[in-house]
VEXMAR-628615 format. One record per atom (N, C-alpha, C): residue in one letter; residue number from 1; atom name; x, y, z. Coordinates in steps of 0.001 Angstrom, whole numbers. Example, Ala and Ser with C-alpha at 12.3 -4.5 7.8 and 13.67 -1.06 7.14 Angstrom:
<torgus>
TORGU   code   pos   site      east     north        up
TORGU      a     1      N     13190     -5690      7800
TORGU      a     1     CA     12300     -4500      7800
TORGU      a     1      C     13200     -3300      7800
TORGU      s     2      N     12850     -2250      7080
TORGU      s     2     CA     13670     -1060      7140
TORGU      s     2      C     12900        30      7870
</torgus>
This chain:
<torgus>
TORGU   code   pos   site      east     north        up
TORGU      y     1      N    212613      1117      1049
TORGU      y     1     CA    213834      1252      1786
TORGU      y     1      C    214470      2629      1615
TORGU      t     2      N    214093      3352       563
TORGU      t     2     CA    214572      4703       386
TORGU      t     2      C    214157      5596      1568
TORGU      t     3      N    212950      5439      2001
TORGU      t     3     CA    212448      6190      3172
TORGU      t     3      C    213251      5839      4430
TORGU      l     4      N    213636      4578      4582
TORGU      l     4     CA    214331      4158      5769
TORGU      l     4      C    215747      4611      5859
TORGU      v     5      N    216399      4872      4729
TORGU      v     5     CA    217760      5418      4727
TORGU      v     5      C    217852      6941      4744
TORGU      d     6      N    216763      7590      4444
TORGU      d     6     CA    216706      9045      4445
TORGU      d     6      C    216524      9487      5890
TORGU      k     7      N    217535     10153      6479
TORGU      k     7     CA    217466     10511      7890
TORGU      k     7      C    216408     11553      8240
TORGU      y     8      N    215817     12160      7262
TORGU      y     8     CA    214703     13097      7498
TORGU      y     8      C    213356     12348      7318
TORGU      a     9      N    213172     11701      6202
TORGU      a     9     CA    211941     11006      5890
TORGU      a     9      C    211650      9870      6865
TORGU      v    10      N    212684      9239      7379
TORGU      v    10     CA    212414      8073      8256
TORGU      v    10      C    211803      8491      9586
TORGU      k    11      N    211981      9733      9988
TORGU      k    11     CA    211405     10206     11251
TORGU      k    11      C    209911     10072     11271
TORGU      k    12      N    209258     10443     10203
TORGU      k    12     CA    207792     10326     10087
TORGU      k    12      C    207402      8846     10100
TORGU      w    13      N    208142      8015      9328
TORGU      w    13     CA    207834      6626      9286
TORGU      w    13      C    207946      5984     10673
TORGU      v    14      N    208967      6313     11437
TORGU      v    14     CA    209155      5744     12815
TORGU      v    14      C    208034      6311     13727
TORGU      a    15      N    207815      7602     13635
TORGU      a    15     CA    206752      8195     14487
TORGU      a    15      C    205397      7568     14241
TORGU      d    16      N    205085      7240     12983
TORGU      d    16     CA    203838      6586     12648
TORGU      d    16      C    203744      5209     13242
TORGU      k    17      N    204896      4521     13352
TORGU      k    17     CA    204907      3166     13820
TORGU      k    17      C    204929      3032     15358
TORGU      i    18      N    205733      3900     16012
TORGU      i    18     CA    205909      3700     17480
TORGU      i    18      C    205679      5009     18290
TORGU      g    19      N    205363      6102     17636
TORGU      g    19     CA    205054      7325     18380
TORGU      g    19      C    206143      8396     18255
TORGU      e    20      N    205670      9612     18220
TORGU      e    20     CA    206497     10810     18125
TORGU      e    20      C    207516     10947     19280
TORGU      e    21      N    207133     10433     20429
TORGU      e    21     CA    207976     10585     21608
TORGU      e    21      C    209351      9893     21494
TORGU      h    22      N    209494      9025     20503
TORGU      h    22     CA    210754      8280     20273
TORGU      h    22      C    211645      8963     19240
TORGU      i    23      N    211239     10127     18760
TORGU      i    23     CA    211997     10794     17694
TORGU      i    23      C    212800     11957     18307
TORGU      i    24      N    214089     12030     17946
TORGU      i    24     CA    214889     13156     18351
TORGU      i    24      C    214365     14383     17599
TORGU      p    25      N    214022     15442     18283
TORGU      p    25     CA    213398     16596     17630
TORGU      p    25      C    214313     17206     16541
TORGU      t    26      N    213653     17509     15432
TORGU      t    26     CA    214269     18148     14298
TORGU      t    26      C    214123     19649     14534
TORGU      l    27      N    215263     20414     14417
TORGU      l    27     CA    215264     21827     14677
TORGU      l    27      C    215197     22608     13353
TORGU      g    28      N    215424     21978     12224
TORGU      g    28     CA    215409     22640     10962
TORGU      g    28      C    215847     21717      9870
TORGU      a    29      N    215496     22061      8620
TORGU      a    29     CA    215934     21305      7433
TORGU      a    29      C    216203     22238      6299
TORGU      w    30      N    217287     21993      5569
TORGU      w    30     CA    217702     22887      4482
TORGU      w    30      C    218253     22110      3341
TORGU      k    31      N    218186     22702      2109
TORGU      k    31     CA    218774     22084       932
TORGU      k    31      C    220171     22570       615
TORGU      n    32      N    220631     23603      1340
TORGU      n    32     CA    221967     24139      1202
TORGU      n    32      C    222407     24660      2578
TORGU      a    33      N    223650     24393      2974
TORGU      a    33     CA    224132     24782      4260
TORGU      a    33      C    224141     26336      4449
TORGU      k    34      N    224228     27072      3329
TORGU      k    34     CA    224227     28495      3419
TORGU      k    34      C    222926     29065      3941
TORGU      e    35      N    221852     28244      3882
TORGU      e    35     CA    220522     28643      4345
TORGU      e    35      C    220384     28563      5887
TORGU      i    36      N    221270     27890      6553
TORGU      i    36     CA    221150     27629      7976
TORGU      i    36      C    221322     28988      8708
TORGU      d    37      N    220368     29300      9563
TORGU      d    37     CA    220467     30449     10438
TORGU      d    37      C    220950     29990     11798
TORGU      f    38      N    222281     30021     11961
TORGU      f    38     CA    222908     29511     13187
TORGU      f    38      C    222422     30226     14428
TORGU      d    39      N    222041     31512     14268
TORGU      d    39     CA    221568     32266     15450
TORGU      d    39      C    220270     31654     16039
TORGU      k    40      N    219493     30988     15227
TORGU      k    40     CA    218222     30389     15676
TORGU      k    40      C    218419     29012     16312
TORGU      l    41      N    219609     28456     16185
TORGU      l    41     CA    219887     27122     16761
TORGU      l    41      C    220298     27296     18207
TORGU      p    42      N    220041     26286     19076
TORGU      p    42     CA    220469     26346     20460
TORGU      p    42      C    221994     26252     20575
TORGU      d    43      N    222498     26365     21762
TORGU      d    43     CA    223926     26332     21966
TORGU      d    43      C    224573     24947     21617
TORGU      q    44      N    223744     23860     21782
TORGU      q    44     CA    224178     22526     21387
TORGU      q    44      C    223212     21936     20401
TORGU      f    45      N    223731     21265     19352
TORGU      f    45     CA    222894     20676     18337
TORGU      f    45      C    223722     19744     17477
TORGU      v    46      N    223060     19003     16621
TORGU      v    46     CA    223735     18125     15635
TORGU      v    46      C    223231     18461     14279
TORGU      l    47      N    224138     18583     13322
TORGU      l    47     CA    223744     18798     11941
TORGU      l    47      C    224182     17529     11155
TORGU      k    48      N    223364     17088     10230
TORGU      k    48     CA    223762     15940      9397
TORGU      k    48      C    223078     15999      8048
TORGU      t    49      N    223748     15400      7052
TORGU      t    49     CA    223124     15262      5747
TORGU      t    49      C    222208     14031      5808
TORGU      t    50      N    221153     14080      5006
TORGU      t    50     CA    220150     12992      4996
TORGU      t    50      C    220433     11960      3929
TORGU      n    51      N    221394     12219      3065
TORGU      n    51     CA    221552     11401      1857
TORGU      n    51      C    222780     10475      1873
TORGU      g    52      N    223450     10370      3001
TORGU      g    52     CA    224628      9509      2988
TORGU      g    52      C    224901      8829      4262
TORGU      g    53      N    226135      8347      4372
TORGU      g    53     CA    226533      7655      5570
TORGU      g    53      C    226768      8575      6733
TORGU      g    54      N    227394      8115      7772
TORGU      g    54     CA    227574      8886      8996
TORGU      g    54      C    228661      9887      8980
TORGU      g    55      N    229415      9996      7873
TORGU      g    55     CA    230572     10912      7869
TORGU      g    55      C    230242     12412      7833
TORGU      d    56      N    229042     12731      7380
TORGU      d    56     CA    228686     14125      7226
TORGU      d    56      C    227799     14600      8392
TORGU      v    57      N    228448     14579      9537
TORGU      v    57     CA    227782     14929     10775
TORGU      v    57      C    228607     16037     11475
TORGU      v    58      N    227951     17013     12015
TORGU      v    58     CA    228588     18051     12796
TORGU      v    58      C    227943     18029     14171
TORGU      i    59      N    228747     17745     15212
TORGU      i    59     CA    228216     17734     16576
TORGU      i    59      C    228731     19008     17225
TORGU      c    60      N    227793     19856     17571
TORGU      c    60     CA    228164     21153     18165
TORGU      c    60      C    227736     21103     19627
TORGU      k    61      N    228769     21147     20534
TORGU      k    61     CA    228553     21203     21975
TORGU      k    61      C    228628     22614     22523
TORGU      d    62      N    229140     23529     21701
TORGU      d    62     CA    229271     24931     22116
TORGU      d    62      C    229299     25767     20860
TORGU      k    63      N    228124     26403     20594
TORGU      k    63     CA    227983     27168     19363
TORGU      k    63      C    228957     28331     19261
TORGU      s    64      N    229438     28872     20373
TORGU      s    64     CA    230329     29969     20336
TORGU      s    64      C    231718     29605     19757
TORGU      c    65      N    232019     28296     19719
TORGU      c    65     CA    233296     27831     19173
TORGU      c    65      C    233125     27274     17748
TORGU      l    66      N    232005     27353     17189
TORGU      l    66     CA    231710     26749     15898
TORGU      l    66      C    232235     27604     14736
TORGU      d    67      N    233043     27044     13858
TORGU      d    67     CA    233488     27722     12679
TORGU      d    67      C    232502     27477     11581
TORGU      k    68      N    231526     28458     11441
TORGU      k    68     CA    230394     28271     10520
TORGU      k    68      C    230829     28050      9081
TORGU      e    69      N    231849     28752      8653
TORGU      e    69     CA    232286     28575      7259
TORGU      e    69      C    232757     27171      6953
TORGU      v    70      N    233552     26616      7883
TORGU      v    70     CA    234021     25219      7743
TORGU      v    70      C    232824     24257      7754
TORGU      v    71      N    231885     24492      8629
TORGU      v    71     CA    230685     23616      8726
TORGU      v    71      C    229888     23735      7404
TORGU      i    72      N    229684     24904      6899
TORGU      i    72     CA    228923     25068      5686
TORGU      i    72      C    229619     24310      4529
TORGU      k    73      N    230888     24476      4382
TORGU      k    73     CA    231643     23790      3329
TORGU      k    73      C    231525     22320      3479
TORGU      h    74      N    231717     21787      4674
TORGU      h    74     CA    231696     20341      4981
TORGU      h    74      C    230330     19771      4613
TORGU      l    75      N    229241     20415      5071
TORGU      l    75     CA    227914     19880      4799
TORGU      l    75      C    227535     19977      3315
TORGU      n    76      N    227893     21060      2680
TORGU      n    76     CA    227588     21156      1251
TORGU      n    76      C    228332     20130       389
TORGU      q    77      N    229570     19812       833
TORGU      q    77     CA    230257     18676       136
TORGU      q    77      C    229523     17362       361
TORGU      g    78      N    229003     17198      1591
TORGU      g    78     CA    228233     15973      1910
TORGU      g    78      C    226971     15855      1072
TORGU      l    79      N    226354     17002       766
TORGU      l    79     CA    225128     16942       -44
TORGU      l    79      C    225383     16440     -1454
TORGU      k    80      N    226618     16577     -1915
TORGU      k    80     CA    226982     16145     -3259
TORGU      k    80      C    227306     14669     -3352
TORGU      k    81      N    227485     14012     -2266
TORGU      k    81     CA    227858     12595     -2253
TORGU      k    81      C    226745     11715     -2811
TORGU      k    82      N    227103     10788     -3583
TORGU      k    82     CA    226146      9855     -4227
TORGU      k    82      C    226509      8427     -3724
TORGU      i    83      N    225902      8043     -2625
TORGU      i    83     CA    226205      6716     -2050
TORGU      i    83      C    225871      5614     -3050
TORGU      y    84      N    224802      5822     -3782
TORGU      y    84     CA    224408      4820     -4787
TORGU      y    84      C    225522      4620     -5820
TORGU      n    85      N    226054      5744     -6345
TORGU      n    85     CA    227051      5635     -7366
TORGU      n    85      C    228344      5000     -6827
TORGU      r    86      N    228712      5309     -5612
TORGU      r    86     CA    229945      4814     -5068
TORGU      r    86      C    229892      3352     -4567
TORGU      y    87      N    228780      3028     -3849
TORGU      y    87     CA    228682      1687     -3215
TORGU      y    87      C    227579       826     -3796
TORGU      r    88      N    226802      1358     -4694
TORGU      r    88     CA    225664       682     -5315
TORGU      r    88      C    224607       233     -4307
TORGU      e    89      N    224463      1027     -3242
TORGU      e    89     CA    223370       792     -2277
TORGU      e    89      C    222107      1468     -2837
TORGU      w    90      N    221290       646     -3466
TORGU      w    90     CA    220162      1189     -4237
TORGU      w    90      C    219172      2028     -3430
TORGU      p    91      N    218944      1811     -2118
TORGU      p    91     CA    217982      2663     -1400
TORGU      p    91      C    218385      4149     -1415
TORGU      y    92      N    219662      4439     -1555
TORGU      y    92     CA    220128      5821     -1513
TORGU      y    92      C    219956      6530     -2851
TORGU      k    93      N    219637      5847     -3907
TORGU      k    93     CA    219613      6434     -5248
TORGU      k    93      C    218647      7633     -5339
TORGU      n    94      N    217497      7582     -4716
TORGU      n    94     CA    216488      8675     -4884
TORGU      n    94      C    216275      9444     -3579
TORGU      v    95      N    217216      9394     -2667
TORGU      v    95     CA    217069     10220     -1409
TORGU      v    95      C    217332     11691     -1795
TORGU      t    96      N    216427     12533     -1322
TORGU      t    96     CA    216584     13994     -1554
TORGU      t    96      C    217653     14537      -592
TORGU      p    97      N    218737     15059     -1156
TORGU      p    97     CA    219806     15569      -254
TORGU      p    97      C    219324     16798       536
TORGU      r    98      N    219466     16696      1826
TORGU      r    98     CA    219073     17752      2739
TORGU      r    98      C    220061     17784      3943
TORGU      i    99      N    219987     18834      4678
TORGU      i    99     CA    220715     18945      5966
TORGU      i    99      C    219635     19128      7018
TORGU      i   100      N    219758     18358      8100
TORGU      i   100     CA    218844     18596      9191
TORGU      i   100      C    219637     18930     10462
TORGU      a   101      N    219005     19700     11283
TORGU      a   101     CA    219532     19988     12636
TORGU      a   101      C    218658     19253     13600
TORGU      e   102      N    219285     18622     14587
TORGU      e   102     CA    218606     17877     15636
TORGU      e   102      C    219061     18349     16993
TORGU      k   103      N    218207     18101     17976
TORGU      k   103     CA    218535     18335     19340
TORGU      k   103      C    219763     17459     19728
TORGU      y   104      N    220690     17995     20441
TORGU      y   104     CA    221839     17259     20928
TORGU      y   104      C    221382     16455     22123
TORGU      v   105      N    221655     15151     22132
TORGU      v   105     CA    221215     14223     23173
TORGU      v   105      C    222438     13417     23632
TORGU      e   106      N    222711     13410     24935
TORGU      e   106     CA    223785     12644     25481
TORGU      e   106      C    223262     11872     26660
TORGU      d   107      N    224041     10905     27124
TORGU      d   107     CA    223607     10047     28250
TORGU      d   107      C    223872     10782     29588
TORGU      e   108      N    223541     10116     30671
TORGU      e   108     CA    223664     10683     32016
TORGU      e   108      C    225104     10992     32397
TORGU      n   109      N    226070     10450     31662
TORGU      n   109     CA    227483     10694     31917
TORGU      n   109      C    228082     11699     30959
TORGU      g   110      N    227240     12342     30176
TORGU      g   110     CA    227751     13335     29212
TORGU      g   110      C    228356     12709     27981
TORGU      k   111      N    228045     11453     27673
TORGU      k   111     CA    228611     10794     26475
TORGU      k   111      C    227557     10666     25396
TORGU      l   112      N    227995     10688     24180
TORGU      l   112     CA    227121     10579     23042
TORGU      l   112      C    227459      9250     22333
TORGU      y   113      N    226480      8328     22390
TORGU      y   113     CA    226685      6993     21759
TORGU      y   113      C    225577      6786     20704
TORGU      d   114      N    225948      5982     19732
TORGU      d   114     CA    224970      5605     18685
TORGU      d   114      C    224785      4070     18796
TORGU      y   115      N    223514      3626     18826
TORGU      y   115     CA    223213      2216     18938
TORGU      y   115      C    222508      1753     17660
TORGU      k   116      N    223040       714     17045
TORGU      k   116     CA    222411       147     15849
TORGU      k   116      C    222098     -1317     16142
TORGU      f   117      N    220825     -1619     16022
TORGU      f   117     CA    220401     -2994     16269
TORGU      f   117      C    220343     -3754     14913
TORGU      f   118      N    220810     -4959     14927
TORGU      f   118     CA    220754     -5861     13752
TORGU      f   118      C    219643     -6859     14044
TORGU      c   119      N    218596     -6782     13174
TORGU      c   119     CA    217446     -7617     13390
TORGU      c   119      C    217268     -8618     12233
TORGU      f   120      N    216844     -9811     12549
TORGU      f   120     CA    216610    -10849     11581
TORGU      f   120      C    215245    -11416     11775
TORGU      n   121      N    214420    -11476     10743
TORGU      n   121     CA    213021    -11983     10881
TORGU      n   121      C    212312    -11255     11982
TORGU      g   122      N    212476     -9948     12103
TORGU      g   122     CA    211791     -9161     13076
TORGU      g   122      C    212348     -9222     14483
TORGU      e   123      N    213455     -9874     14714
TORGU      e   123     CA    213999    -10047     16063
TORGU      e   123      C    215416     -9454     16183
TORGU      p   124      N    215615     -8549     17189
TORGU      p   124     CA    217017     -8081     17397
TORGU      p   124      C    217939     -9234     17819
TORGU      k   125      N    219099     -9286     17184
TORGU      k   125     CA    220043    -10372     17474
TORGU      k   125      C    221357     -9848     18058
TORGU      f   126      N    221820     -8696     17581
TORGU      f   126     CA    223026     -8138     18159
TORGU      f   126      C    223010     -6604     17877
TORGU      i   127      N    224004     -5928     18416
TORGU      i   127     CA    223980     -4484     18380
TORGU      i   127      C    225413     -4017     18084
TORGU      y   128      N    225545     -2875     17447
TORGU      y   128     CA    226829     -2202     17473
TORGU      y   128      C    226651      -851     18098
TORGU      i   129      N    227697      -507     18865
TORGU      i   129     CA    227715       738     19599
TORGU      i   129      C    228890      1540     19014
TORGU      s   130      N    228624      2813     18721
TORGU      s   130     CA    229716      3683     18250
TORGU      s   130      C    229731      4955     19064
TORGU      s   131      N    230902      5542     19066
TORGU      s   131     CA    231134      6842     19743
TORGU      s   131      C    232207      7574     19023
TORGU      g   132      N    232081      8875     18944
TORGU      g   132     CA    233107      9725     18318
TORGU      g   132      C    233099      9717     16814
TORGU      l   133      N    232003      9377     16196
TORGU      l   133     CA    231952      9266     14732
TORGU      l   133      C    232148     10595     13992
TORGU      e   134      N    232057     11704     14744
TORGU      e   134     CA    232310     12982     14087
TORGU      e   134      C    233796     13157     13729
TORGU      d   135      N    234661     12325     14316
TORGU      d   135     CA    236092     12383     14037
TORGU      d   135      C    236576     10922     13827
TORGU      h   136      N    236657     10498     12581
TORGU      h   136     CA    236954      9136     12200
TORGU      h   136      C    238206      8590     12936
TORGU      n   137      N    239203      9430     13154
TORGU      n   137     CA    240469      9008     13745
TORGU      n   137      C    240302      8693     15207
TORGU      n   138      N    239258      9225     15888
TORGU      n   138     CA    239090      8937     17312
TORGU      n   138      C    237783      8235     17613
TORGU      a   139      N    237207      7603     16586
TORGU      a   139     CA    235915      6923     16758
TORGU      a   139      C    236147      5478     17190
TORGU      y   140      N    235112      4941     17840
TORGU      y   140     CA    235082      3557     18274
TORGU      y   140      C    233749      2905     17812
TORGU      i   141      N    233903      1665     17349
TORGU      i   141     CA    232698       875     17025
TORGU      i   141      C    233001      -545     17498
TORGU      s   142      N    232070     -1117     18254
TORGU      s   142     CA    232163     -2498     18676
TORGU      s   142      C    230835     -3181     18617
TORGU      f   143      N    230848     -4500     18364
TORGU      f   143     CA    229647     -5283     18292
TORGU      f   143      C    229440     -6075     19544
TORGU      f   144      N    228179     -6179     20008
TORGU      f   144     CA    227832     -6867     21231
TORGU      f   144      C    226584     -7716     21037
TORGU      d   145      N    226480     -8791     21764
TORGU      d   145     CA    225195     -9488     21774
TORGU      d   145      C    224234     -8779     22688
TORGU      l   146      N    223016     -9252     22801
TORGU      l   146     CA    222012     -8497     23528
TORGU      l   146      C    222172     -8682     25061
TORGU      d   147      N    223178     -9416     25476
TORGU      d   147     CA    223502     -9463     26925
TORGU      d   147      C    224733     -8618     27250
TORGU      g   148      N    225233     -7854     26286
TORGU      g   148     CA    226367     -6977     26493
TORGU      g   148      C    227680     -7626     26284
TORGU      n   149      N    227739     -8846     25764
TORGU      n   149     CA    229002     -9539     25535
TORGU      n   149      C    229570     -9135     24160
TORGU      r   150      N    230859     -8930     24070
TORGU      r   150     CA    231494     -8549     22818
TORGU      r   150      C    231363     -9684     21827
TORGU      m   151      N    231042     -9357     20583
TORGU      m   151     CA    230915    -10369     19516
TORGU      m   151      C    232290    -10670     18906
TORGU      p   152      N    232475    -11798     18297
TORGU      p   152     CA    233776    -12230     17818
TORGU      p   152      C    234160    -11653     16429
TORGU      f   153      N    233635    -10504     16090
TORGU      f   153     CA    233949     -9836     14825
TORGU      f   153      C    233974     -8338     15066
TORGU      r   154      N    234601     -7617     14094
TORGU      r   154     CA    234734     -6175     14238
TORGU      r   154      C    234848     -5564     12870
TORGU      r   155      N    234732     -4211     12859
TORGU      r   155     CA    234951     -3454     11616
TORGU      r   155      C    236458     -3092     11591
TORGU      s   156      N    237028     -3256     10432
TORGU      s   156     CA    238455     -2981     10276
TORGU      s   156      C    238775     -1523     10139
TORGU      d   157      N    237756      -674      9887
TORGU      d   157     CA    237996       745      9607
TORGU      d   157      C    237811      1584     10892
TORGU      y   158      N    237482       960     12030
TORGU      y   158     CA    237349      1710     13297
TORGU      y   158      C    238027       910     14389
TORGU      r   159      N    238397      1619     15469
TORGU      r   159     CA    238944       996     16650
TORGU      r   159      C    237804       345     17474
TORGU      d   160      N    238124      -753     18116
TORGU      d   160     CA    237210     -1360     19101
TORGU      d   160      C    237231      -558     20365
TORGU      f   161      N    236086      -488     21034
TORGU      f   161     CA    236089       111     22406
TORGU      f   161      C    237075      -691     23275
TORGU      p   162      N    237831        13     24056
TORGU      p   162     CA    238679      -686     25015
TORGU      p   162      C    237801     -1218     26191
TORGU      g   163      N    237980     -2442     26574
TORGU      g   163     CA    237180     -2965     27690
TORGU      g   163      C    235713     -3141     27363
TORGU      n   164      N    234908     -3283     28442
TORGU      n   164     CA    233502     -3463     28277
TORGU      n   164      C    232804     -2125     28151
TORGU      v   165      N    231653     -2163     27560
TORGU      v   165     CA    230783      -976     27433
TORGU      v   165      C    229502     -1264     28141
TORGU      a   166      N    229124      -469     29095
TORGU      a   166     CA    227844      -662     29816
TORGU      a   166      C    226680      -330     28901
TORGU      m   167      N    225697     -1199     28953
TORGU      m   167     CA    224470      -937     28192
TORGU      m   167      C    223682       168     28892
TORGU      p   168      N    222976       986     28104
TORGU      p   168     CA    222223      2077     28700
TORGU      p   168      C    221097      1592     29593
TORGU      k   169      N    220641      2482     30449
TORGU      k   169     CA    219657      2062     31488
TORGU      k   169      C    218320      1668     30847
TORGU      h   170      N    218037      2118     29628
TORGU      h   170     CA    216786      1774     28971
TORGU      h   170      C    216968       747     27852
TORGU      f   171      N    218019       -92     28020
TORGU      f   171     CA    218337     -1029     26993
TORGU      f   171      C    217241     -1995     26656
TORGU      e   172      N    216519     -2491     27650
TORGU      e   172     CA    215423     -3425     27373
TORGU      e   172      C    214341     -2790     26516
TORGU      k   173      N    213994     -1550     26833
TORGU      k   173     CA    213033      -826     26043
TORGU      k   173      C    213534      -600     24606
TORGU      m   174      N    214844      -301     24465
TORGU      m   174     CA    215445      -105     23120
TORGU      m   174      C    215331     -1401     22307
TORGU      k   175      N    215594     -2536     22919
TORGU      k   175     CA    215462     -3837     22215
TORGU      k   175      C    214013     -4055     21782
TORGU      e   176      N    213099     -3760     22641
TORGU      e   176     CA    211664     -3929     22332
TORGU      e   176      C    211302     -3081     21135
TORGU      i   177      N    211679     -1813     21148
TORGU      i   177     CA    211378      -914     20057
TORGU      i   177      C    212039     -1351     18764
TORGU      a   178      N    213298     -1782     18807
TORGU      a   178     CA    213972     -2299     17620
TORGU      a   178      C    213198     -3442     17023
TORGU      g   179      N    212742     -4353     17865
TORGU      g   179     CA    211944     -5448     17373
TORGU      g   179      C    210643     -5028     16747
TORGU      l   180      N    209932     -4043     17352
TORGU      l   180     CA    208722     -3565     16752
TORGU      l   180      C    208935     -2952     15401
TORGU      l   181      N    209990     -2147     15268
TORGU      l   181     CA    210291     -1534     13982
TORGU      l   181      C    210670     -2564     12951
TORGU      a   182      N    211465     -3561     13382
TORGU      a   182     CA    211874     -4615     12399
TORGU      a   182      C    210696     -5378     11910
TORGU      k   183      N    209717     -5662     12766
TORGU      k   183     CA    208511     -6359     12295
TORGU      k   183      C    207688     -5487     11307
TORGU      k   184      N    207677     -4165     11551
TORGU      k   184     CA    206938     -3272     10681
TORGU      k   184      C    207494     -3153      9310
TORGU      i   185      N    208820     -3302      9188
TORGU      i   185     CA    209496     -3195      7878
TORGU      i   185      C    208927     -4195      6887
TORGU      g   186      N    208735     -5388      7325
TORGU      g   186     CA    208250     -6449      6443
TORGU      g   186      C    206863     -6143      5885
TORGU      n   187      N    206111     -5303      6587
TORGU      n   187     CA    204707     -5048      6183
TORGU      n   187      C    204539     -3629      5663
TORGU      c   188      N    205621     -2883      5423
TORGU      c   188     CA    205388     -1452      5150
TORGU      c   188      C    205355     -1156      3671
TORGU      f   189      N    205789     -2026      2789
TORGU      f   189     CA    205861     -1629      1378
TORGU      f   189      C    204962     -2447       461
</torgus>
């Protein structure tokens, strides 16, 4: 499970199971944010630490507006976080802290959403959709069944999406892939 929570190492694991075409391209990896050569990154990209939760993410939509010193400080603080020590989530205990840059990917409406499937016995059962996680105060997270209906529970630390959220056009393929990966987890270790 350490491989599965490491945002860098999991890419190879997923590519081996379902193919490289399903991986968001990695533009670079570093052990210290001061090593990042911002000039070599495209105008839009995402930076994230590999050793923690979703809070240590930088979404850059326009590199000319990026405050590099603030970003470096933020990411280096994220590298020091010990999820295992704080929350006792054992898979994080031996994750190598790194920063990765990824290609920026948004939907056809210019929105950036994160989809997390919850699978049981190899089968997707429900999903949570998030948006705006780079700014906790403006972020949304809501849970939905696989037909797009809102579930009767929520996270208390984020706002629910107002109204309904349309499922992406490739949602059926996403469900299929989530199921394939969930089945592989049981046989991978």
